[in-house]
DSSP file (Angstrom, degrees, kcal/mol; ACC not computed):
  #  RESIDUE AA STRUCTURE BP1 BP2  ACC     N-H-->O    O-->H-N    N-H-->O    O-->H-N    TCO  KAPPA ALPHA  PHI   PSI    X-CA   Y-CA   Z-CA
    1    1 A M              0   0    0      0, 0.0     2,-0.5     0, 0.0    28,-0.0   0.000 360.0 360.0 360.0 136.3 -114.3 -207.3   10.1
    2    2 A N        -     0   0    0     26,-0.1     2,-0.3    27,-0.1    26,-0.1  -0.723 360.0-150.5 -80.9 123.5 -117.0 -205.3   12.0
    3    3 A S        -     0   0    0     -2,-0.5    26,-1.7    24,-0.4    27,-1.3  -0.740  10.0-165.1 -90.1 142.5 -120.4 -205.8   10.4
    4    4 A L  E     -a   30   0A   0     -2,-0.3     2,-0.4    25,-0.2    27,-0.2  -0.997   1.4-163.6-122.4 129.8 -122.9 -203.0   10.7
    5    5 A A  E     -a   31   0A   0     25,-2.4    27,-3.5    -2,-0.4     2,-0.5  -0.950   3.9-157.5-114.3 142.6 -126.6 -203.5   10.0
    6    6 A V  E     -a   32   0A   0     -2,-0.4     2,-0.5    25,-0.2    27,-0.2  -0.969   5.2-167.4-114.2 128.6 -128.9 -200.5    9.4
    7    7 A V  E     -a   33   0A   0     25,-2.3    27,-2.3    -2,-0.5     2,-0.7  -0.965   6.0-158.7-117.4 121.7 -132.7 -201.1   10.0
    8    8 A I  E    S+a   34   0A   0     -2,-0.5    27,-0.2     1,-0.2    25,-0.1  -0.865  78.8  18.2-102.2 124.6 -134.9 -198.3    8.7
    9    9 A G  S >  S+     0   0    0     25,-3.0     3,-0.5    -2,-0.7    -1,-0.2   0.961  70.5 163.8  83.3  58.8 -138.4 -198.3   10.5
   10   10 A A  T 3   +     0   0    0     -3,-0.4    25,-0.1    24,-0.3    -1,-0.1   0.056  55.4  78.4 -99.3  24.1 -137.5 -200.4   13.6
   11   11 A T  T 3  S+     0   0    0     28,-0.1    -1,-0.2     4,-0.0     2,-0.1   0.629  79.4  81.1-106.9 -10.5 -140.6 -199.5   15.8
   12   12 A G  S <> S-     0   0    0     -3,-0.5     4,-2.6     1,-0.1     5,-0.3  -0.305  97.5 -95.1 -80.6 172.8 -143.1 -201.8   14.0
   13   13 A L  H  > S+     0   0    0      1,-0.2     4,-2.3     2,-0.2     5,-0.2   0.930 123.4  38.2 -52.7 -55.3 -143.6 -205.3   14.5
   14   14 A E  H  > S+     0   0    0      1,-0.2     4,-3.1     2,-0.2    -1,-0.2   0.890 114.9  53.1 -65.9 -36.1 -141.4 -206.5   11.8
   15   15 A G  H  > S+     0   0    0      2,-0.2     4,-2.6     1,-0.2    -2,-0.2   0.884 111.0  47.5 -67.1 -36.8 -138.7 -203.9   12.3
   16   16 A K  H  X S+     0   0    0     -4,-2.6     4,-3.0     2,-0.2     5,-0.2   0.939 112.3  50.2 -67.8 -48.5 -138.5 -204.8   16.0
   17   17 A A  H  X S+     0   0    0     -4,-2.3     4,-2.2    -5,-0.3    -2,-0.2   0.915 112.3  46.0 -55.9 -45.7 -138.3 -208.5   15.1
   18   18 A L  H  X S+     0   0    0     -4,-3.1     4,-2.6     2,-0.2     5,-0.3   0.953 112.8  50.8 -64.6 -44.7 -135.5 -207.8   12.5
   19   19 A T  H  X S+     0   0    0     -4,-2.6     4,-2.2     1,-0.2    -2,-0.2   0.918 110.9  48.9 -61.3 -40.6 -133.6 -205.6   15.0
   20   20 A D  H  X S+     0   0    0     -4,-3.0     4,-2.1     2,-0.2    -1,-0.2   0.957 111.9  47.9 -61.3 -49.4 -133.8 -208.3   17.7
   21   21 A R  H  X S+     0   0    0     -4,-2.2     4,-1.2     1,-0.2    -2,-0.2   0.912 115.0  46.4 -53.8 -48.4 -132.5 -211.0   15.2
   22   22 A L  H  < S+     0   0    0     -4,-2.6     3,-0.2     1,-0.2    -1,-0.2   0.866 110.5  51.7 -65.5 -39.2 -129.6 -208.8   14.0
   23   23 A A  H  < S+     0   0    0     -4,-2.2    -1,-0.2    -5,-0.3    -2,-0.2   0.871 112.5  46.7 -67.4 -37.9 -128.7 -207.9   17.6
   24   24 A A  H  < S+     0   0    0     -4,-2.1     2,-0.3    -5,-0.2    -1,-0.2   0.682  91.1 103.6 -80.7 -17.6 -128.6 -211.7   18.6
   25   25 A A    ><  -     0   0    0     -4,-1.2     3,-1.1    -3,-0.2    -3,-0.0  -0.526  66.6-144.9 -77.3 129.5 -126.5 -212.6   15.4
   26   26 A G  T 3  S+     0   0    0     -2,-0.3    -1,-0.1     1,-0.3    -4,-0.0   0.753  95.1  53.9 -53.7 -36.6 -122.8 -213.3   16.1
   27   27 A H  T 3  S+     0   0    0    -25,-0.1     2,-0.6     2,-0.0   -24,-0.4   0.568  91.4  82.2 -89.6  -3.2 -121.4 -211.9   13.0
   28   28 A I    <   -     0   0    0     -3,-1.1   -24,-0.1    -6,-0.2     3,-0.1  -0.852  51.8-179.8 -99.0 126.7 -123.2 -208.4   13.3
   29   29 A H        +     0   0    0    -26,-1.7     2,-0.3    -2,-0.6   -25,-0.2   0.748  67.2  21.5 -98.4 -28.9 -121.2 -206.1   15.6
   30   30 A R  E     -a    4   0A   0    -27,-1.3   -25,-2.4     2,-0.0     2,-0.5  -0.996  57.8-162.9-148.2 144.1 -123.5 -202.9   15.6
   31   31 A V  E     -ab   5  46A   0     14,-2.2    16,-3.4    -2,-0.3     2,-0.5  -0.993   8.9-168.5-130.6 113.1 -127.1 -202.4   14.7
   32   32 A V  E     -ab   6  47A   0    -27,-3.5   -25,-2.3    -2,-0.5     2,-0.4  -0.940   6.6-161.8-111.0 128.2 -128.2 -198.8   13.9
   33   33 A T  E     -ab   7  48A   0     14,-2.7    16,-3.6    -2,-0.5     2,-0.5  -0.918   5.5-154.1-106.8 138.8 -132.0 -198.2   13.8
   34   34 A L  E     +ab   8  49A   0    -27,-2.3   -25,-3.0    -2,-0.4   -24,-0.3  -0.960  28.0 162.6-111.7 117.4 -133.4 -195.2   12.1
   35   35 A T  E     - b   0  50A   0     14,-1.9    16,-3.2    -2,-0.5     4,-0.1  -0.806  48.8-128.2-132.3 163.8 -136.8 -194.2   13.4
   36   36 A R  S    S+     0   0    0     -2,-0.2    14,-0.1    14,-0.2    -1,-0.1   0.704 100.7  22.4 -85.0 -22.6 -139.3 -191.3   13.5
   37   37 A R  S    S-     0   0    0     12,-0.1    -1,-0.2    13,-0.0    12,-0.1  -0.935 106.9 -72.4-140.2 164.6 -139.5 -191.6   17.3
   38   38 A P        -     0   0    0      0, 0.0     2,-0.4     0, 0.0    -2,-0.1  -0.180  48.3-162.1 -57.6 138.5 -137.2 -193.1   20.0
   39   39 A A        -     0   0    0     -6,-0.1     2,-0.6    -4,-0.1     9,-0.1  -0.991   9.1-143.7-127.0 132.4 -137.2 -196.9   19.9
   40   40 A D        +     0   0    0     -2,-0.4     0, 0.0   -29,-0.1     0, 0.0  -0.844  24.5 169.3 -97.5 123.1 -136.1 -199.0   22.8
   41   41 A H        -     0   0    0     -2,-0.6     2,-0.2     5,-0.1     5,-0.1  -0.998  30.9-125.6-131.4 133.2 -134.2 -202.2   21.9
   42   42 A P        +     0   0    0      0, 0.0     3,-0.1     0, 0.0     4,-0.1  -0.481  66.9  64.1 -75.7 154.5 -132.4 -204.2   24.5
   43   43 A G  S >  S-     0   0    0     -2,-0.2     3,-1.0     1,-0.1    -2,-0.1   0.088  78.8-106.5 115.5 141.1 -128.8 -205.0   24.0
   44   44 A A  T 3  S+     0   0    0      1,-0.2    -1,-0.1   -21,-0.1   -21,-0.0   0.672 110.0  66.2 -66.5 -18.0 -125.6 -203.1   23.8
   45   45 A K  T 3  S+     0   0    0     -3,-0.1   -14,-2.2   -15,-0.1     2,-0.5   0.688  83.8  88.5 -75.3 -23.5 -125.2 -203.6   20.0
   46   46 A V  E <   -b   31   0A   0     -3,-1.0     2,-0.5   -16,-0.2   -14,-0.2  -0.661  50.0-178.7 -96.3 121.8 -128.3 -201.5   19.2
   47   47 A E  E     -b   32   0A   0    -16,-3.4   -14,-2.7    -2,-0.5     2,-0.4  -0.977  15.1-151.7-117.8 122.8 -127.9 -197.7   18.6
   48   48 A N  E     -b   33   0A   0     -2,-0.5     2,-0.5   -16,-0.2   -14,-0.2  -0.776   9.0-169.6 -94.5 133.1 -131.3 -195.8   17.8
   49   49 A R  E     -b   34   0A   0    -16,-3.6   -14,-1.9    -2,-0.4     2,-0.4  -0.976  14.3-145.1-119.9 118.4 -131.2 -192.6   15.6
   50   50 A V  E     -b   35   0A   0     -2,-0.5     2,-0.3   -16,-0.2   -14,-0.2  -0.689  29.2-177.5 -83.1 129.0 -134.4 -190.5   15.4
   51   51 A V        -     0   0    0    -16,-3.2     2,-1.0    -2,-0.4     5,-0.1  -0.941  35.2-127.0-133.4 150.5 -134.5 -189.0   12.0
   52   52 A D    >   -     0   0    0     -2,-0.3     3,-3.0     3,-0.2     6,-0.2  -0.820  24.9-158.4 -90.2 100.5 -136.8 -186.6   10.0
   53   53 A F  G >  S+     0   0    0     -2,-1.0     3,-0.6     1,-0.3    -1,-0.1   0.693  87.4  63.0 -54.4 -18.8 -137.5 -188.8    6.9
   54   54 A D  G 3  S+     0   0    0      1,-0.2    -1,-0.3     2,-0.1     3,-0.1   0.419 109.1  39.6 -84.2  -2.7 -138.4 -185.8    5.0
   55   55 A R  G X   +     0   0    0     -3,-3.0     3,-1.8     1,-0.1     4,-0.3  -0.242  66.2 145.4-136.9  47.5 -135.0 -184.5    5.3
   56   56 A L  G X   +     0   0    0     -3,-0.6     3,-2.5     1,-0.3    -2,-0.1   0.800  65.1  71.5 -60.3 -29.3 -132.8 -187.6    5.0
   57   57 A E  G >  S+     0   0    0      1,-0.3     3,-1.4     2,-0.2    -1,-0.3   0.821  88.2  63.5 -62.0 -27.2 -130.1 -185.5    3.2
   58   58 A A  G <  S+     0   0    0     -3,-1.8    -1,-0.3     1,-0.2    -2,-0.2   0.682 103.4  50.2 -67.4 -18.3 -129.3 -183.8    6.6
   59   59 A Y  G X   +     0   0    0     -3,-2.5     3,-2.1    -4,-0.3     4,-0.4   0.072  69.7 125.5-111.2  24.9 -128.3 -187.3    7.8
   60   60 A A  G X   +     0   0    0     -3,-1.4     3,-1.9     1,-0.3    -1,-0.2   0.812  65.4  64.7 -58.0 -34.3 -126.0 -188.2    4.9
   61   61 A P  G >  S+     0   0    0      0, 0.0     3,-1.1     0, 0.0    -1,-0.3   0.777  93.8  62.2 -55.7 -25.3 -123.0 -189.0    7.3
   62   62 A L  G <  S+     0   0    0     -3,-2.1    -2,-0.2     1,-0.2    -3,-0.0   0.672 102.8  51.3 -71.8 -18.9 -125.0 -191.9    8.7
   63   63 A F  G <  S+     0   0    0     -3,-1.9     2,-0.9    -4,-0.4    -1,-0.2   0.095  76.2 112.2-113.1  27.1 -125.0 -193.5    5.2
   64   64 A R    <   +     0   0    0     -3,-1.1     2,-0.3     2,-0.0     3,-0.1  -0.841  43.3 165.7-105.6 101.0 -121.2 -193.4    4.4
   65   65 A F        -     0   0    0     -2,-0.9     3,-0.1     1,-0.1    -2,-0.0  -0.822  43.2-138.0-113.7 150.0 -120.0 -197.1    4.4
   66   66 A K  S    S+     0   0    0     -2,-0.3     2,-0.3     1,-0.3    -1,-0.1   0.943  97.1   6.4 -69.5 -40.1 -116.8 -198.8    3.1
   67   67 A R  S    S-     0   0    0     -3,-0.1     2,-0.3     2,-0.0    -1,-0.3  -0.970  72.3-163.5-143.1 151.7 -118.9 -201.5    1.8
   68   68 A C        -     0   0    0     -2,-0.3     2,-0.4    -3,-0.1    -3,-0.0  -0.992   7.0-173.7-143.0 126.1 -122.7 -202.1    1.6
   69   69 A W        -     0   0    0     -2,-0.3    -2,-0.0     2,-0.0     0, 0.0  -0.993   8.1-167.8-114.2 122.0 -124.9 -205.2    1.0
   70   70 A I        -     0   0    0     -2,-0.4    -2,-0.0     0, 0.0     2,-0.0  -0.929  15.2-143.1-115.1 114.3 -128.6 -204.6    0.5
   71   71 A P        -     0   0    0      0, 0.0     2,-0.7     0, 0.0    -2,-0.0  -0.342  26.2-103.3 -70.2 158.6 -130.7 -207.8    0.7
   72   72 A D        -     0   0    0      1,-0.1     0, 0.0     2,-0.0     0, 0.0  -0.710  42.4-179.7 -80.9 115.6 -133.7 -208.3   -1.5
   73   73 A C        +     0   0    0     -2,-0.7    -1,-0.1    -3,-0.0     0, 0.0   0.256  24.9 140.7-106.8  13.2 -136.5 -207.7    1.1
   74   74 A R              0   0    0      1,-0.2    -2,-0.0     0, 0.0     0, 0.0  -0.282 360.0 360.0 -58.0 138.8 -139.5 -208.2   -1.1
   75   75 A V              0   0    0      0, 0.0    -1,-0.2     0, 0.0    -2,-0.0   0.418 360.0 360.0-102.4 360.0 -142.4 -210.1    0.5
């Protein structure tokens, strides 16, 4: 099964670190980052999408998944 990870806000310190870890993970086949401005992340598995967070409904096709798991990210 191909695993996709979506990172919202991948330009900050934590978002960059999370994206790097996901890109290095063997079980993740693709990482999509949603950011306000272009983000450079090394690696062929990372795909950046610049979005207007005030109009997320315009990007609904990006959020259609067969299965979804959302981790508990509370700090």
